[in-house]
Structure formats: structure tokens, C-alpha cells
N, C-alpha and C positions, 0 to 999 in steps of 0.2 A: 405517362405509365411508364410501368416500370419494367423490368426485365420479363418476368412473368405476365407481362402483361397487364399489370399495374394493382390488381383485385387485392395483393398478397402484400404492398410496398410496404411496410411502416413507415408510418406519418408521424409531425408533433404538432402536441396540442399548442395553445397561444404562450405557452410560458420557455419554451423549448423543448420541454421531452418528451421523448418519441411515446409515441400510444398506440397501441396493438389494435390492426385494424378488424373492422363490425363492432368488438365490446364495446368500445369507450375508453378504454385502460388504458392508465400510459403501461409501452415498456421498456418497463425498466433495466436498464443495462449496465450502467456508470452507477460509478457514486457520485459523483457530478450530481447525476438529475436526480439523484431527492435535497427534501429539505431541510433544514435541518434542525427538523423537530422530529424528522426521522430519522435522518442519520442517530441524533441521542438515542433513540427506541433499539436498533441496531447495535450499538456501541454497547449497552445497557447488557446484550444479552453475548458480544462475543467478550466484557468482561469475563466474564463466567467461567474461570480457563478448567473442562471438564478432563482434562486430561491427568485433570495433578486434581481436584475437588471428587470425591467421590459421591454418587448419587444424588448429581447433581443434571446429570442426563434428561428427566423428565421435568425438571423448571425450566431445561430452555428448551424441550419441544412443547411447552409451557407458552414462553415469550413469543416463540416465535409462531405461534396460531395466533397471540394477537396483532399481527406488522400486518399493514395491509395489502390487501391482495399481493399488489406489483410485489411486495420485499419480499413474497413466501413462492414456495414452487410453483409449475406451472402449474393447471391440473392434472392435461394430456400428459405430462411429461409422466415416465414412470417412473425411471430414477435420477439419480444428480450424483453421475458414476464418479465423482472427484469431490462429496460427499460422506460424513459417516450417518451411520443411522439417529443421535442424537440433534447433527443439523442438514438432516437428510428434507427440511422444513423447505429454508430457507432458498432465494432467487438463485440460483446457482452459478446464471452469464451475472448477477450483483456479486459477489465470493468470486470469482473469478479476476472480475474486475477490483477488483480489490487487493488479492493476493499475486499476480501479477505488477499490478504498482508497485504493493514491497519486494517482491524480486527482483527486478530493473533498480529500486533503491540504491539494495544491499549487495546490487552487481554489474548492470551495465555502467550505472551513471560512476563507481567507484575505479575504474577500468585504467584512465590516465591517471590516478595515486599511484595503482598497481605499476605501471609505467616506468615510474621518475620517483622509487624510495628515494633517493637521496635529495628532494625536496622537502621532502617532510620533515616537518616539527615534531618533538614528543606527542604534544600534547593531538597531535592530529594521529600520531600513530597509535593511541590508544582508543577513540572514536571509530577508526577501520577498524580496526580488528576486533570492536562489538560488533561492529555493522556488521561485517564481514563470519562472524561467528552465527548469528542467523542463519545465515544460510544454513545448517548441519541439518534444519527441519527437515528439509526436502533434498539436503546431496548424500549419498549414503557414507558412510567414514570408510578412512581411506588409511589402512596402521603405516602406508610406508610417508603420510604426506602429515606434516605435524604443524605446516603452515600456521594453518587458526588454531593460535591454543584456547582451548574451554568452548570448545562451537559445541554451540544449544545441538544436544541429542534430535537424534536421525526419527521423524515420527511416522509409526510403523500405520496406523490406521490411513499414509497418504493425504487425509482430507483436510482441505484446502482452510475449511472455517475453524477448522481445530490452532490449525499454524497461527492464521489472524489470530486468535482468541488469542494461543501463546503473549502473542508481545502486548494487543492491546490490554491485557491485565498485568505488565511488566510495565512497569511507572519509569523503570532508565531507559529499557528501549524504545519508549514512545520520547525521551527526551533524547536522543540519538539517532533514529527518525526525524526528529524537527530539527537539528542541527544540521542533519544531510538536506533536506530538503530548503533550509533559510538559506544555502551555502549558495544553491545553484538558482537562486528567485533574484532575480536582475530590481537591485533599490534605485537608480537612477530614473526609470521609466517608469512608468503607473501599467505596470506587470499584474495580472492574475494571482495569486496564490498555486503551487504546484497542488496537483488535482487533489494529491495522496493529504496534505495541511489540512482537510477543511476535518476529515475522518482524524485526523493524530490526534485533531488539537480536543475536537471533542470524547478522543476515551482519555484522553489528559485533565480533562474536565469532571473523570469521574476519582479525582485523585483529589477531593476540595483541600484535605493536609497540606499537599504536597508544590497545587499547585504554582505556587507562583515565582516557589524556588528551577524549578522547571521548566517555566516558562523563561524565567530569569537568566537561568548558568542556559539554556537555548538558545540563546539571544546572544547570550554574550561569546559565544563556546562556534558558534557559527561563523561569525568574522572575522574567526580567526583560519577558520577551515578555508573560508571563502578564498580569503588575499593566496592559501597555498592551494585552490583549483585553481583562481586564475593563473598562478605557473604555473602548475602543471597542463593545463589547455598553453600556452602561449608556448611551448617546451612541447607539445604533441605536436600544435598547426606545423614550427619550423621542422619535425623529424623527416624524410622522408619517408621514414619504411609504416607512417603510417597517411599516405597521401590519396592512396582510393580509399580512404576511411574516412575523408571531410565533406563531407555534404552541405550544402545554406542551409544558412540562417534563418529561420523564421518566425516570425512572433507568433509567444506562448502567450494559450489562452486557455480559461476554465474545463472550455468544455471540444477540447483539443479531445480526439479520438484515436 
């Protein structure tokens, strides 16, 4: 029995996914809750960058209406405050999960590179600049700070769907995200892919003319970035300035929430 008496406690079905109480419907909150075909449907919607192409709002809304119920907005929810009119019908928890994973990948997970710029190689610097530039979508521009060149323009709507769509429709951004994700994936042990990887790979698959080049270059560059990440991690571990930030290592799993 849960803290509220057990009646409203979320359950999991036999596949490990969340199931909403009473209805028998899955309570989809994380991108890892989705099957491959469901991720494909979501990425096809987000492949449309409605911030650039005009008259795409109705197309996006129609595609959203064709999604499974657990991928759409809960009928009891009056509004999704972090989504625009075009993306309003999406499951807000699901979009927040994808958006937060992107935020961490181009922010929190780059902090060790930022701490030791002298350890970076020219290719590392180029990749990291491209990744950090994505943050311009949610970080209001500071005219006094020119540290990040070619920052993406600020998303006025603040819609998480629009921001993810801008990435999902940009093959170069997807390649750079895949480099970062691969550089954080341990290869010696049987580790599951990072939670965002399946989403990024499915987005890349929507560029059939470039898919081989995107997979090939991202895998190649990831080895280079991984070596630099290891060097920065060692320096971070030995640096007394970061003693309080060290946490016990734990095994990564695909369903780590």
C-alpha cells in the first residue's frame, strides 16, 4: 500500500512499464517506456520544425491525435503549460523527460570539460561548442557573454516540444548529441545505452540519405571525445575543489529514472 493508502499508487505491467490505476492504461512518463514503433511515431512528429516551417501546426496536431492514448495529453489535464498550441496534445511528462535529458547532456554532463580546457583537443572544442550552442534555446542571451559562439536563438514560446523538434530536425545536432552519448557509454562492460540514445538514433533514421555518414562519424568522433572525457574525469577526481561533488559510482541501466 502506498503513502496515500495504496489506491492511487502507480503500478507496472508485465513489461515493466507504468500502468495508470483503474484504467489499465500505461502511465507513460519516460522515453524509455516507449516501444521502438512508438518512438518512431513521436520522432516523426518532432521531425517537423514548426518554428521554421509555416502552416505546419495543423499537421502536427493531426499526427498527435493519431498517437496512442498514453502518448497524448491526459484528458483530465486542462493545459500543458510547457507546450505550445501545436504540441499541446502531447503527453507533457514524456516531453519533459526528453527535454530534460537533452538539457543535461549539453549542460551538466559537460561540466568536467569546462573545468579543464587545457586538456581539450581541437576536435573536442569544436564538438563541445556545438553542443553548448544548443543551450541558447532556453538560456536568455547575455550580450556581455560571448563565450558560446553561434548559440541557437532563444525559443520565445518556451515550448519544450518546439525546442526538441528543432534538435530532432537538425542532423548535425543529432550527430553531436550521439557523440556525447557514446562518449559516456562504457564499452568494457555490458552497459545499456544511455536513455536518450534510442530517441536520437530514431531521429537520425529519418535522414535516410545521411544515416550512414551520421552513424559513422559520430562513432568515430566519440572515441576521441571519450579519451578526453576520461582525462578530465581523472583530473576532476584528483582536484580538491570538487571533493564535495564526488558521488559513489552506480551501474547505469536503461530504466534508471
